[in-house]
N, C-alpha and C positions, 0 to 999 in steps of 0.2 A: 504493500500500500504506500510506503514511503517513496519508492521509486516512481509509482504512478503519479503521486501528488507532485513530486518534483518536476516530472515531465510536463504535467498539465500547467504548472506555474511557468515553466519555460515557454510553453506554447503561448500562454497569455501574455507573458512579458515581452516576447520577441516578435509576435505576429504583426505588430504595427510598425516595426522598425523600417526605416527608409534607407535603402542601400545606395551609396555613391555609384557603384557599378553593380548592376543586377547580377546576382549569383546565377549559376547555370548548372549546379549539381544538387541533387536531392539525395538524402541519406536516411537510412533506417537501421536499427540494430537487428542483428541475427543472433538468435539464442540456440544453443544445443540442448536437446532434451534426451536424458539418458534413463528415464523412468519407464521405458518400454523395452521390448525385446530387441529393438534396433535403435540406433542413434538417428534422431530426426532433428530438423532445424526449422525454426520459425522466424518470420519477419514480424517485428513489433510495430503496429500502427495505432494511431489514436491514443498514444501515451501508455498503452498497456494491453492492447488486444493482440493475441498471438495467433498467427496463421501459418500452418505448415507450408513450407515452400515446395513447389512441385513444377518441374520443367514440362510436364506433360498435361497439366490441367488447362483446359480451354478458357475457363473463367474462374473467378474467385467465388467461394461460397462460405457461408457461416451459418451457425445454428440459430434459428429464431422461431418463435411460435407461429407467427403469420406476418406477411409483409405489410408494413404500413402504407407503402407506396408501390403497388404492383405495376409492372410494365405492360403496356398494351401490346397486342399481337401484331399491330401494324408497324412497330418499330423495327428498323434494320437489325438492331442488337438481338431481338427475339429470333429472327430468322437465322442469324449466325449461331446463337446458342443452341438452337434446336438441331443444327447440323451435326452436333456432337453427342446427340442422345444415343447411348449404347443400345445395341439390339436386345440385350437382356433386360432393358428397363424402358419399354415403350410407354409414352405418356402423351396425352392429348392436352391441348390448351383448355382453360376454364372459360366457359361461356355463361354470361348472365343475360338478362333481357336486353340490356343496352350496350354491353361491352364484352370484349374478348381479352383475357389476360394470359400472359406468356408463362408457360410451364417448361421446365427443362429437367435434366437428370444428372446432377453432379456425382462424381465418383470418389469414394474413399481410396487414397493411393496405397494403403496398406492391405485392407481386406478385399479391395477391388469391387466392393458392393456399391450399388447405386440406389438412388431413391428419387421418386417424383418430387420436384420442388418448384417453387415459384420465383421467377425473376423479379428483382426489385432494385431499389437504389440505396446507396449507403455513402455517407460522407467519410472521408479518410484524411488523416493528418500525418505528414512526415515533415522532414526538416531540410531547409536550405543549408548548404555548407560551401566553404571555399576550398574544400578538400582537406582542411586541417582541423576545423572545429565547427560547431553549430553556429549558424547565423540567425536563423529565424524559422518560424513555422509556416508551412504551406498547407492550406485546406483545399482539398479536392471535393467538390460538391457533386452529389448524385452520380456516383460511379455505378456501373452495372455490376451487380453481384447476384448470387442465388441464395434464397432463404431456404435452408435445408432442415430436415427433421433431426431431432436429438440422436436418433439411432445411427446416423451417418458418422458420428464421432467415435464409434466403436474402435478400440485399439489405438486411438490417438492419445497423446499426453493429456493429462487432466486439465491443465491450464490453457489448452488450445481450444479456440472456438470455431476453427474452420481451416480452409486451405487457401493459400495465396498463389494464384496462377502466375508463373514466370515463363510461360511459353510464348511463341511468337503470334499467338492469336490476337486479333484486334480487341478482344474483351479482357486480355490479361493485363497485369499491372504495368509492365514496361511500356505498353502502348498508352495506357491511361495517363501515366505520369509524364509522358513526353508530349502529350497532346495539349501544348500550350502555345499562345500566340508568338509569332516571330521565331519559332523553333528555338525557344529559350533553352530547352533541355534536349540534347542530342538523342537520337533514337539508338541508345545503347545502354547497357547496364553492366556493372561489375560486381561480382559476388565473391565474398571472402568468408569461408566457413571457419568458425573457431574450433580449436581442438579440445576445448574444455567448456563445461557449463558455467565455469566461474568467471569467464570473460565474454563480452559481447563481440561477435564478429560484425561485419558491416555489409550492406548492399548499397551501392551508389547507382543512381539513375542519371545518366549524362556523362559528359567527358570528364577527364581527370582535371587536376591532380587528385591522387588517392594516397593520402599520407597515413601510413600504417606503422611507421617505426617509432622508436622512442624519441627520435629527432624529427621535427616537422620539415626538415630538409629532404627526407627520403620520400620520393614520389614513386610508388609501386608501378604506376603506369609506364614509367620509363624503362622498366626491366621486362616488359611484355614481349613475347614472341608471337607472331600471328600465323594462323593457318586457316584455310577456307572452311566455312561451315557448309555442310552438304545439304543442298536444297531439295526438299521433297514436299510438295503441297499436301500430300496425304498424311504426313507425320507432323505432330505438334512439337516434339522435343528437338534436341540439338545433337547433331551428328558430325563427326569429323572422319577424315580418311586416314586409316592406319595401314602402313605397308609392311611393318615388321616390329619385332621386339628384340632388343639386344640386352645381354647380361654381361657386365664388365667389358663392354665394347665389342662383344662377339654376338653376331646375329643368330637368333634361333633358326634352326633348320626346319622351317615350316613354309610350305608353298604360299606365295603371296595371295593366291586365290582363296586361301582359307580365311582371309580377313575380309573378303568381298561378299559379306552376307548382310543384306538389308542395311545399307549405308555404313557398314563396317563397325564403327565405334559410336556408342551412345553415351551421353553424359547423364548422370542421374543424381538427384538430391534425395532419393528414397532408398536406393540400394546401398547397404552399408559398406560393402567391400567389392572391389573390382572383380567381375566374373568373366571367365574365359570359356569359350566353347570347349568341350572335352578334348578334342584333338589338339587344340592349342595348349590347353592347360597341362596335359600330360607331358608335352615337350618342355613347357615352361618349368615345371617342377623338376624334371630330369636335369635340365641345363643349370638350374639354380643350385641343385645339390652338388653338381660338379664344381661350379664356381665357388661354392661355400665349403670346399674341402678343408678340413682342419677345424671347422666349427662343429661342436658336438651336437648331434641330433638327439631329440628326446621323443617320448610318446606324443602323438598328435592330439590336439585339442580341437574338437568340433567348433566351427565348420572347416577348420584349416587342415591341410594335408602335409604340412612340413613345418616342424617346430624345432627350436634350438634351445640349448642351455645358454642363457644370456651372458653368463660370466666368461664364456669362451669366445665371445664375439670381439672383445676389445672395443675401442672407441676411436672416433675421428672427429674432425672439425664439423662434420655434418651429422653427427650422432654416432650410432653403433657402426662398427667397422664390418660391413657386409657388402656383398656384391651390389653394384649399381645397376639399376634397371632403367632403360631408356625406351620410350615409345617413339618409333620412327614414323613420322607423319608424311602426308602425301606429297608435299613439295620440298622435302628434305629437312623439315624442321624436326627438332628433337625435344621431347618432353621428358625431363629427367625425374624419376621417382626416387627421392632421397630416403634414407633409412627411417626417419620419423613417419613417413607415409607408406613404407613397405613392410615394416615389422610391427606387429601388434603385441604388446606385452600383456600376457594373460594372467600372470602372477609374478611374484618376486623373482623367480628363477627361469621362467619360460617366455620366449618370444616366438611368435609364429609369422610365417610369410602370409600377409593379409590379402591374399587373393583366393578366390573360390572357384570350384568347378560349376559351370553353368549348365552342364549336361550336353548330350549329343544333339538335342533338338532346340537348343537355345536360338531365339529369334535373331540376336546379334552375335557377331563373333566376339565382341568385347563390350562390356558395359562398365564404364569407369564409375566407381562408387565413391561415397562421401569421404571415406577414410583417406583415400588417395588425393583428395582435393582440399583437405583441411590445411590451413595456413598456405594455400595457393590462391593467388588472385586470378579470377577468370573474368574476362571482359567479352560480352556478347554484343557485337556491332551489327545492327540490322541493315544499315544503309550500305555497308561494304560486305555484308554477309561473311563475316570472319570471326574467329575466336582468338582472343589474346590470352595467353597463359604465362604465368611467371615461373613455374615450378615452385619449389618451397621458398618461402620468404625468410626462413630461419637463417640461411647463410648471410643475409643482409642485416641481421639483427632485428628483424621485424616479424610480426605475427598478425594474424587476422584480428586479434584482440587489441591491436595497437591504436585504433582510431579513438580520438578524444570526443566522447559523447557528453562531456561536462562543459559547463560555462562558468567562467570565473565569477565568484560571488553568488552563484545560484546552486550549483551542485558540487 
């Protein structure tokens, strides 16, 4: 309650501030939730409302009893929302004597269940920033969202009230928060997931700078490498082209065609650990074992298939001394997975390779999970259809929990 009160005071105090130069970046906190069987992350809006972030959600939804302001069927947003109704959840619009109201069917990203719901409007508040600290509040009025039943919150963290859509859909948050006069906010967003529930990560809407280090001089936008996003109008999420994986600089002996499965690599904010299709995973485990010769293996801990005695790993400037993993991308770019994102410490003595087997029939060759993108900055640029990635921020002395969400004299 103290945090909520402080943020509301901040919004009231700063919302009338006049800027000499209009800010062009919006920011909101990202929280990690570990009270479920999987690590999930939420965006905080309106000073204290938590929405699980989902790259695949076509629109934002939250739990409410009944919409105070239902959306009419004749609105373009209604037609868009209804194109995403799952076959398993058919729903008709609501007709009264004089009006037709829009019904849709949001999906729970964990249980994959859906529920007939009604489209409505909701006001949302987040904050202007210069990339270094908060400058003022921004109130977005009457954003399109879905009013969902309580049952749809099943398996989501207790403090969460819904799902925040981060897809490229025109009803998702990145589109809504960039829909301002004079293109004040660029059509891009940058996501930085925290590695702990004790520090807030950040999501920025608009261009940099993104200052995430102990020094405000470090702009994480300047260390980004770019690779094309794979365009497919039938898919809502984000995909990149992977041509291979190397371990300690040696390419895995896997045919390149193995990665050409449904857009190759999918990015996920829901899957906890990177999953590899079985034929790729078996080779990955075999090659990592060879490269990790000398590190003592121990009994596996589910869901992992390769675990080690941590005391035999040693240490380096980038964490534990283990083989380096590189994702080789379509135009020669290299995404390095450093030890903090490749080894999951499951107890005081055991660390496991944090990649899992997706099975023989996996829809994608690779799904990059949240553990691999913690303390990495990812920028999604819609206009240029590209992904910017930093690899781990730790070698720069920065983390995703490094943004200053306080204001001198207030928090």
